[in-house]
C-alpha positions in Angstrom: 204.1 46.8 169.7 203.4 44.1 167.1 201.5 42.1 169.8 198.9 44.8 170.0 198.2 44.4 166.3 198.3 40.6 166.3 194.5 40.0 166.4 193.9 42.5 163.7 196.7 41.1 161.5 195.3 37.6 162.0 191.8 38.7 160.9 193.3 40.5 157.9 195.4 37.6 156.9 192.5 35.1 157.2 190.4 37.4 155.1 193.0 37.8 152.4 193.8 34.1 152.2 190.1 33.0 152.1 189.3 35.7 149.6 192.2 34.8 147.2 191.5 31.0 147.5 187.8 31.4 146.8 188.5 33.9 143.9 191.0 31.5 142.3 188.6 28.6 142.7 185.8 30.6 141.1 188.1 31.6 138.2 189.0 27.9 137.8 185.3 27.1 137.6 184.7 29.9 135.0 187.7 28.7 132.9 186.0 25.2 132.6 183.1 26.8 130.7 185.0 29.5 128.8 184.0 28.3 125.3 180.5 27.0 126.2 178.8 30.3 126.7 177.5 31.5 130.0 178.5 29.4 133.0 175.9 27.0 134.4 175.5 28.9 137.7 174.7 32.2 135.8 172.5 30.3 133.4 170.5 28.8 136.4 169.9 32.3 137.7 168.8 33.5 134.3 166.3 30.6 134.1 164.9 31.3 137.5 164.5 35.0 136.7 162.7 34.0 133.5 160.4 31.6 135.5 159.5 34.2 138.1 159.0 36.9 135.4 156.6 34.6 133.5 154.7 33.9 136.8 154.5 37.7 137.3 153.0 38.0 133.8 156.1 39.5 132.2 156.5 36.9 129.4 160.2 36.1 129.1 162.3 33.9 127.0 166.1 33.4 127.0 168.3 33.5 124.0 171.9 32.2 124.2 174.8 34.1 122.8 177.5 31.4 123.3 180.2 33.4 121.6 179.5 36.5 123.8 179.1 34.3 126.9 175.8 35.9 127.7 172.1 35.2 127.7 169.6 37.7 126.6 166.2 38.2 128.2 163.5 38.6 125.5 160.4 40.5 126.8 157.7 42.5 125.0 159.3 41.8 121.6 162.6 43.3 122.6 165.9 42.3 124.4 165.9 44.8 127.3 168.7 43.2 129.3 171.3 40.4 129.2 172.7 38.1 131.8 176.5 38.0 131.9 178.8 36.3 134.5 179.1 39.4 136.5 175.3 39.5 137.2 175.4 36.3 139.3 176.8 38.1 142.4 179.4 35.4 143.0 182.1 38.0 143.5 179.9 39.7 146.2 179.2 36.3 147.8 183.0 35.5 147.9 183.6 38.9 149.6 180.8 38.1 152.1 182.2 34.6 152.9 185.8 35.8 153.3 184.7 38.6 155.7 182.6 36.3 157.9 185.2 33.5 158.0 187.8 36.1 158.9 185.9 36.5 162.2 185.5 32.7 162.6 183.3 31.6 165.5 182.9 27.8 165.1 179.8 26.1 163.8 177.7 29.2 163.8 180.0 30.7 161.2 179.0 28.0 158.7 175.3 28.4 159.6 175.5 32.2 159.1 177.4 31.9 155.9 174.9 29.4 154.5 171.9 31.6 155.5 173.7 34.7 154.2 174.4 33.0 150.8 170.8 32.0 150.4 169.6 35.5 151.2 172.2 37.0 148.8 171.1 34.6 146.1 167.4 35.5 146.5 168.2 39.2 146.6 170.2 38.9 143.5 167.4 37.1 141.6 165.0 39.8 142.8 167.5 42.5 141.8 167.7 41.1 138.2 163.9 40.8 138.0 163.5 44.4 139.3 166.0 45.7 136.7 164.2 43.9 133.9 160.9 45.3 134.9 162.3 48.8 135.2 163.9 48.5 131.8 160.6 47.4 130.2 158.2 49.6 132.1 160.3 52.7 133.0 163.1 53.0 130.4 164.1 56.5 131.6 165.2 55.0 134.9 167.2 52.2 133.3 170.7 53.6 133.7 170.3 54.9 137.2 168.7 51.6 138.2 171.4 49.5 136.7 174.3 51.6 137.8 173.2 52.7 141.3 169.9 51.4 142.7 170.2 47.7 142.1 173.9 47.5 142.9 173.1 49.2 146.2 170.5 46.5 146.9 173.0 43.7 146.7 175.9 45.5 148.3 173.6 46.9 151.0 172.5 43.4 151.8 176.1 42.3 152.2 176.8 45.3 154.5 173.7 44.6 156.7 174.8 40.9 156.9 178.3 41.9 158.0 177.0 44.3 160.6 174.7 41.5 162.0 177.6 39.1 162.0 179.9 41.5 163.8 177.4 42.8 166.3 175.5 39.6 167.2 178.1 36.9 166.7 181.7 37.9 166.1 182.1 40.4 168.9 179.6 38.9 171.3 181.1 37.8 174.6 181.2 34.0 174.7 180.4 33.9 178.4 177.2 36.0 178.3 
């Protein structure tokens, strides 16, 4: 009976191991910058958001809050939003990578993961820009945008990528 579940258990075990290892590695990374403010990866995203918003004629500056481990976006003489570690989508990216590698299919796994991570990174930057614009221009939609709409964008992208991976790569017959 256990033989019937062996493939599923193998996939589940790979997912759990990869997820835990990546999560621990990320936590180790975060611990290195614990007293320096926002981590460099999150800070890079904030800087790119600022650059794009400035290009889109939403003048933006960043203000560090080292003690609070966050960076505030300063727009239109106010601080509409702030960038914290959780806004960098790394936890979502870790989940994506663990799932795809659980269904490992050789070299194409690495190519798909790289392409997926790039897409998730771009979607996350656009998500933060979108949220900043909503908060500045459409304040009444701020809460629903932050809590539902923009998380759906990033998680929706992950689900679509998973579906593409499963349908077109992981379960595709190798002989066809």
